[in-house]
C-alpha positions as CSV (number, residue, x, y, z in Angstrom):
1,M,0.0,0.0,0.0
2,T,2.9,2.4,0.8
3,H,4.3,1.8,-2.7
4,F,1.0,2.8,-4.2
5,I,0.8,6.0,-2.2
6,A,4.4,6.8,-3.0
7,G,3.9,6.1,-6.6
8,S,0.7,8.2,-6.7
9,I,2.6,11.1,-5.1
10,Y,5.5,10.8,-7.5
11,F,3.3,10.6,-10.6
12,G,1.0,13.4,-9.3
13,A,4.1,15.6,-8.8
14,M,5.3,14.8,-12.3
15,A,1.9,15.6,-13.8
16,I,1.9,18.9,-11.9
17,A,5.4,19.7,-13.1
18,A,4.4,18.9,-16.7
19,I,1.4,21.1,-16.5
20,L,3.5,24.0,-15.0
21,V,6.1,23.6,-17.7
22,Y,3.5,23.5,-20.4
23,Q,1.6,26.5,-19.0
24,A,4.7,28.6,-18.2
25,A,7.1,27.8,-21.0
26,I,5.5,26.0,-24.0
27,L,2.0,27.5,-24.2
28,P,3.0,31.2,-24.3
29,G,5.2,30.5,-27.3
30,I,2.3,28.7,-29.1
31,R,-0.1,31.5,-28.2
32,L,2.4,34.1,-29.6
33,S,2.7,32.1,-32.8
34,L,-1.0,31.9,-33.2
35,R,-1.3,35.6,-32.4
36,Y,1.3,36.5,-35.1
37,R,-0.7,34.4,-37.6
38,A,-3.8,36.4,-36.7
39,F,-1.9,39.6,-37.2
40,A,-0.8,38.4,-40.6
41,L,-4.4,37.5,-41.6
42,R,-5.5,41.0,-40.4
43,D,-2.7,42.6,-42.5
44,R,-3.7,40.6,-45.5
45,L,-7.3,41.7,-45.0
46,R,-6.2,45.3,-44.8
47,S,-4.1,45.0,-47.9
48,L,-7.1,43.8,-49.8
49,V,-8.7,47.2,-48.9
50,I,-5.5,49.1,-49.8
51,D,-5.2,47.3,-53.2
52,G,-8.9,47.9,-53.9
53,G,-10.0,44.3,-53.9
54,V,-12.5,44.9,-51.1
55,R,-14.2,48.0,-49.9
56,E,-13.7,49.2,-46.4
57,S,-17.4,49.6,-46.0
58,D,-18.1,46.0,-46.9
59,P,-19.9,44.3,-44.0
60,A,-17.9,41.1,-44.4
61,F,-14.6,43.1,-44.1
62,D,-15.9,45.0,-41.1
63,L,-17.0,41.8,-39.3
64,L,-13.9,39.8,-40.1
65,H,-11.6,42.8,-39.2
66,G,-13.3,43.1,-35.8
67,K,-13.1,39.4,-35.1
68,L,-9.4,39.3,-36.1
69,N,-8.7,42.3,-33.8
70,Y,-10.4,40.5,-30.9
71,M,-8.4,37.3,-31.7
72,C,-5.1,39.2,-31.7
73,A,-5.9,40.6,-28.3
74,S,-7.6,37.6,-26.7
75,I,-6.0,34.4,-28.0
76,S,-5.5,33.1,-24.5
77,R,-9.3,33.2,-23.9
78,Y,-10.0,30.7,-26.6
79,D,-10.5,27.5,-24.7
80,M,-13.0,24.7,-24.4
81,A,-14.5,25.9,-21.2
82,R,-15.5,29.2,-22.7
83,L,-16.7,27.5,-25.9
84,V,-19.0,25.2,-23.9
85,Q,-20.2,28.0,-21.8
86,S,-21.0,30.2,-24.8
87,I,-22.8,27.3,-26.5
88,R,-24.9,26.6,-23.4
89,S,-25.8,30.2,-22.8
90,M,-26.7,30.9,-26.5
91,D,-30.2,32.1,-26.8
92,N,-32.3,32.5,-30.0
93,D,-31.3,36.1,-30.6
94,R,-27.6,35.3,-30.4
95,R,-28.1,32.2,-32.6
96,V,-29.8,34.4,-35.2
97,Q,-26.8,36.8,-35.1
98,V,-24.3,34.0,-35.5
99,E,-26.2,32.5,-38.4
100,A,-26.4,35.9,-40.1
101,A,-22.7,36.4,-39.6
102,Q,-22.0,32.9,-41.1
103,R,-24.3,33.8,-44.1
104,L,-22.5,37.1,-44.5
105,M,-19.1,35.3,-44.6
106,E,-20.4,32.7,-47.1
107,G,-21.3,35.5,-49.4
108,A,-18.1,37.4,-49.0
109,P,-15.5,37.9,-51.8
110,P,-13.3,34.8,-52.2
111,E,-10.2,36.5,-50.7
112,V,-12.1,37.5,-47.6
113,K,-13.6,34.1,-47.3
114,K,-10.2,32.5,-47.5
115,I,-8.9,34.7,-44.7
116,Y,-12.0,33.8,-42.7
117,E,-11.4,30.1,-43.1
118,E,-7.8,30.5,-42.1
119,S,-8.9,32.4,-39.0
120,L,-11.1,29.5,-38.1
121,E,-8.1,27.2,-38.2
122,I,-6.3,29.5,-35.8
123,C,-9.4,29.4,-33.5
124,V,-9.4,25.6,-33.5
125,R,-5.7,25.4,-32.7
126,A,-6.2,27.9,-29.9
127,F,-9.0,25.8,-28.5
128,V,-6.9,22.7,-28.6
129,F,-3.6,24.2,-27.2
130,N,-5.3,26.2,-24.5
131,S,-7.3,23.2,-23.4
132,L,-4.7,20.5,-23.9
133,F,-4.4,19.5,-20.3
134,V,-8.2,19.6,-19.9
135,F,-8.3,16.9,-22.6
136,A,-5.4,15.0,-21.0
137,L,-6.8,15.2,-17.5
138,A,-10.3,14.2,-18.6
139,T,-8.8,11.2,-20.4
140,V,-6.9,10.2,-17.2
141,Y,-10.0,10.6,-15.1
142,V,-12.1,8.6,-17.5
143,L,-9.5,5.8,-17.7
144,A,-9.1,5.8,-13.9
145,Y,-12.9,5.6,-13.5
146,L,-13.1,2.7,-15.9
147,L,-10.2,1.0,-14.3
148,V,-11.8,1.3,-10.9
149,R,-15.3,0.5,-11.9
150,V,-14.8,-2.2,-14.6
151,G,-11.2,-3.2,-14.7
152,A,-10.2,-3.5,-11.1
153,H,-11.9,-6.8,-10.5
154,Q,-10.8,-8.2,-13.9
155,L,-7.3,-6.9,-13.3
156,R,-7.2,-8.5,-9.8
157,D,-8.5,-11.8,-11.2
158,A,-6.0,-11.8,-14.1
159,L,-3.1,-11.0,-11.7
160,A,-4.2,-13.7,-9.3
161,K,-4.4,-16.2,-12.1
162,K,-0.9,-15.2,-13.4
163,M,0.6,-15.4,-10.0
164,S,-1.0,-18.8,-9.4
165,E,0.4,-20.1,-12.7
166,D,3.9,-18.7,-12.0
167,T,4.0,-19.9,-8.5
168,S,2.8,-23.4,-9.5
169,V,5.5,-23.6,-12.2
170,G,8.1,-22.4,-9.7
171,F,6.9,-24.8,-7.1
172,L,6.9,-27.8,-9.5
173,V,10.2,-26.9,-11.1
174,P,12.6,-25.9,-8.3
175,E,15.4,-24.8,-10.8
176,L,13.2,-21.9,-12.0
177,A,12.6,-20.7,-8.5
178,A,16.4,-20.5,-7.9
179,V,17.0,-18.4,-11.1
Protein backbone atom coordinates (compact mmCIF):
# COMPACT_ATOMS: atom_id res chain seq x y z
CA MET A 1 0.00 0.00 0.00
CA THR A 2 2.86 2.41 0.77
CA HIS A 3 4.31 1.80 -2.72
CA PHE A 4 0.96 2.78 -4.22
CA ILE A 5 0.82 5.98 -2.17
CA ALA A 6 4.44 6.84 -2.96
CA GLY A 7 3.89 6.11 -6.64
CA SER A 8 0.73 8.22 -6.67
CA ILE A 9 2.56 11.13 -5.06
CA TYR A 10 5.45 10.79 -7.50
CA PHE A 11 3.28 10.62 -10.62
CA GLY A 12 1.04 13.38 -9.29
CA ALA A 13 4.09 15.60 -8.80
CA MET A 14 5.34 14.75 -12.30
CA ALA A 15 1.92 15.60 -13.77
CA ILE A 16 1.86 18.93 -11.91
CA ALA A 17 5.40 19.70 -13.10
CA ALA A 18 4.42 18.87 -16.69
CA ILE A 19 1.39 21.13 -16.46
CA LEU A 20 3.47 23.96 -15.04
CA VAL A 21 6.14 23.61 -17.73
CA TYR A 22 3.48 23.53 -20.44
CA GLN A 23 1.59 26.53 -19.03
CA ALA A 24 4.66 28.62 -18.24
CA ALA A 25 7.11 27.78 -21.02
CA ILE A 26 5.46 26.04 -23.96
CA LEU A 27 1.95 27.50 -24.20
CA PRO A 28 3.02 31.19 -24.27
CA GLY A 29 5.16 30.49 -27.35
CA ILE A 30 2.32 28.67 -29.06
CA ARG A 31 -0.08 31.51 -28.24
CA LEU A 32 2.40 34.07 -29.57
CA SER A 33 2.74 32.11 -32.80
CA LEU A 34 -1.05 31.95 -33.19
CA ARG A 35 -1.30 35.64 -32.41
CA TYR A 36 1.28 36.46 -35.10
CA ARG A 37 -0.71 34.38 -37.58
CA ALA A 38 -3.84 36.36 -36.68
CA PHE A 39 -1.91 39.61 -37.18
CA ALA A 40 -0.77 38.35 -40.59
CA LEU A 41 -4.36 37.54 -41.56
CA ARG A 42 -5.49 40.97 -40.43
CA ASP A 43 -2.69 42.56 -42.47
CA ARG A 44 -3.73 40.55 -45.54
CA LEU A 45 -7.31 41.69 -45.04
CA ARG A 46 -6.22 45.32 -44.76
CA SER A 47 -4.07 44.99 -47.87
CA LEU A 48 -7.15 43.85 -49.78
CA VAL A 49 -8.71 47.21 -48.95
CA ILE A 50 -5.55 49.11 -49.82
CA ASP A 51 -5.25 47.28 -53.17
CA GLY A 52 -8.92 47.91 -53.92
CA GLY A 53 -10.01 44.26 -53.88
CA VAL A 54 -12.50 44.89 -51.08
CA ARG A 55 -14.25 48.03 -49.91
CA GLU A 56 -13.68 49.17 -46.35
CA SER A 57 -17.43 49.59 -46.00
CA ASP A 58 -18.06 45.96 -46.93
CA PRO A 59 -19.92 44.30 -44.00
CA ALA A 60 -17.87 41.08 -44.39
CA PHE A 61 -14.65 43.09 -44.13
CA ASP A 62 -15.94 44.95 -41.08
CA LEU A 63 -17.05 41.76 -39.33
CA LEU A 64 -13.86 39.84 -40.06
CA HIS A 65 -11.61 42.77 -39.19
CA GLY A 66 -13.29 43.14 -35.80
CA LYS A 67 -13.06 39.41 -35.09
CA LEU A 68 -9.38 39.32 -36.07
CA ASN A 69 -8.67 42.30 -33.80
CA TYR A 70 -10.38 40.47 -30.94
CA MET A 71 -8.45 37.31 -31.73
CA CYS A 72 -5.13 39.18 -31.68
CA ALA A 73 -5.87 40.59 -28.25
CA SER A 74 -7.58 37.59 -26.67
CA ILE A 75 -6.04 34.39 -28.03
CA SER A 76 -5.50 33.09 -24.48
CA ARG A 77 -9.26 33.21 -23.87
CA TYR A 78 -10.03 30.69 -26.58
CA ASP A 79 -10.50 27.46 -24.65
CA MET A 80 -13.02 24.66 -24.43
CA ALA A 81 -14.55 25.86 -21.16
CA ARG A 82 -15.52 29.21 -22.70
CA LEU A 83 -16.71 27.50 -25.87
CA VAL A 84 -18.98 25.16 -23.93
CA GLN A 85 -20.20 28.05 -21.76
CA SER A 86 -21.01 30.20 -24.80
CA ILE A 87 -22.83 27.33 -26.52
CA ARG A 88 -24.88 26.61 -23.40
CA SER A 89 -25.79 30.23 -22.83
CA MET A 90 -26.68 30.95 -26.46
CA ASP A 91 -30.24 32.14 -26.79
CA ASN A 92 -32.31 32.47 -29.97
CA ASP A 93 -31.33 36.11 -30.57
CA ARG A 94 -27.63 35.27 -30.37
CA ARG A 95 -28.12 32.20 -32.56
CA VAL A 96 -29.78 34.39 -35.21
CA GLN A 97 -26.81 36.80 -35.05
CA VAL A 98 -24.32 33.95 -35.47
CA GLU A 99 -26.21 32.47 -38.40
CA ALA A 100 -26.44 35.91 -40.05
CA ALA A 101 -22.67 36.37 -39.61
CA GLN A 102 -22.03 32.95 -41.14
CA ARG A 103 -24.26 33.76 -44.13
CA LEU A 104 -22.45 37.09 -44.50
CA MET A 105 -19.08 35.33 -44.60
CA GLU A 106 -20.38 32.74 -47.07
CA GLY A 107 -21.33 35.54 -49.44
CA ALA A 108 -18.06 37.41 -48.98
CA PRO A 109 -15.49 37.85 -51.77
CA PRO A 110 -13.25 34.79 -52.21
CA GLU A 111 -10.16 36.50 -50.73
CA VAL A 112 -12.07 37.51 -47.59
CA LYS A 113 -13.62 34.07 -47.34
CA LYS A 114 -10.18 32.45 -47.51
CA ILE A 115 -8.91 34.68 -44.70
CA TYR A 116 -12.02 33.80 -42.70
CA GLU A 117 -11.38 30.07 -43.15
CA GLU A 118 -7.76 30.49 -42.08
CA SER A 119 -8.90 32.40 -38.99
CA LEU A 120 -11.14 29.46 -38.09
CA GLU A 121 -8.08 27.19 -38.21
CA ILE A 122 -6.34 29.51 -35.75
CA CYS A 123 -9.39 29.37 -33.49
CA VAL A 124 -9.40 25.59 -33.50
CA ARG A 125 -5.69 25.45 -32.72
CA ALA A 126 -6.16 27.94 -29.88
CA PHE A 127 -9.00 25.84 -28.46
CA VAL A 128 -6.88 22.70 -28.58
CA PHE A 129 -3.64 24.17 -27.22
CA ASN A 130 -5.32 26.25 -24.51
CA SER A 131 -7.32 23.19 -23.42
CA LEU A 132 -4.69 20.49 -23.95
CA PHE A 133 -4.39 19.54 -20.30
CA VAL A 134 -8.15 19.59 -19.91
CA PHE A 135 -8.27 16.86 -22.57
CA ALA A 136 -5.37 14.99 -20.97
CA LEU A 137 -6.81 15.20 -17.46
CA ALA A 138 -10.27 14.24 -18.65
CA THR A 139 -8.78 11.21 -20.38
CA VAL A 140 -6.88 10.21 -17.23
CA TYR A 141 -10.00 10.61 -15.10
CA VAL A 142 -12.13 8.58 -17.50
CA LEU A 143 -9.51 5.83 -17.70
CA ALA A 144 -9.11 5.81 -13.92
CA TYR A 145 -12.88 5.62 -13.49
CA LEU A 146 -13.11 2.73 -15.94
CA LEU A 147 -10.22 0.96 -14.28
CA VAL A 148 -11.79 1.32 -10.86
CA ARG A 149 -15.35 0.47 -11.90
CA VAL A 150 -14.80 -2.18 -14.55
CA GLY A 151 -11.21 -3.24 -14.71
CA ALA A 152 -10.19 -3.50 -11.06
CA HIS A 153 -11.95 -6.80 -10.53
CA GLN A 154 -10.82 -8.20 -13.87
CA LEU A 155 -7.28 -6.95 -13.30
CA ARG A 156 -7.19 -8.51 -9.84
CA ASP A 157 -8.49 -11.82 -11.19
CA ALA A 158 -5.98 -11.80 -14.07
CA LEU A 159 -3.08 -11.03 -11.71
CA ALA A 160 -4.20 -13.73 -9.27
CA LYS A 161 -4.39 -16.25 -12.12
CA LYS A 162 -0.94 -15.25 -13.43
CA MET A 163 0.58 -15.41 -9.96
CA SER A 164 -1.03 -18.79 -9.41
CA GLU A 165 0.39 -20.11 -12.69
CA ASP A 166 3.86 -18.66 -12.03
CA THR A 167 4.04 -19.95 -8.48
CA SER A 168 2.82 -23.39 -9.45
CA VAL A 169 5.50 -23.60 -12.17
CA GLY A 170 8.11 -22.36 -9.69
CA PHE A 171 6.86 -24.83 -7.11
CA LEU A 172 6.89 -27.79 -9.48
CA VAL A 173 10.22 -26.94 -11.13
CA PRO A 174 12.61 -25.90 -8.35
CA GLU A 175 15.36 -24.80 -10.77
CA LEU A 176 13.18 -21.92 -12.00
CA ALA A 177 12.63 -20.66 -8.50
CA ALA A 178 16.39 -20.50 -7.95
CA VAL A 179 17.03 -18.39 -11.05
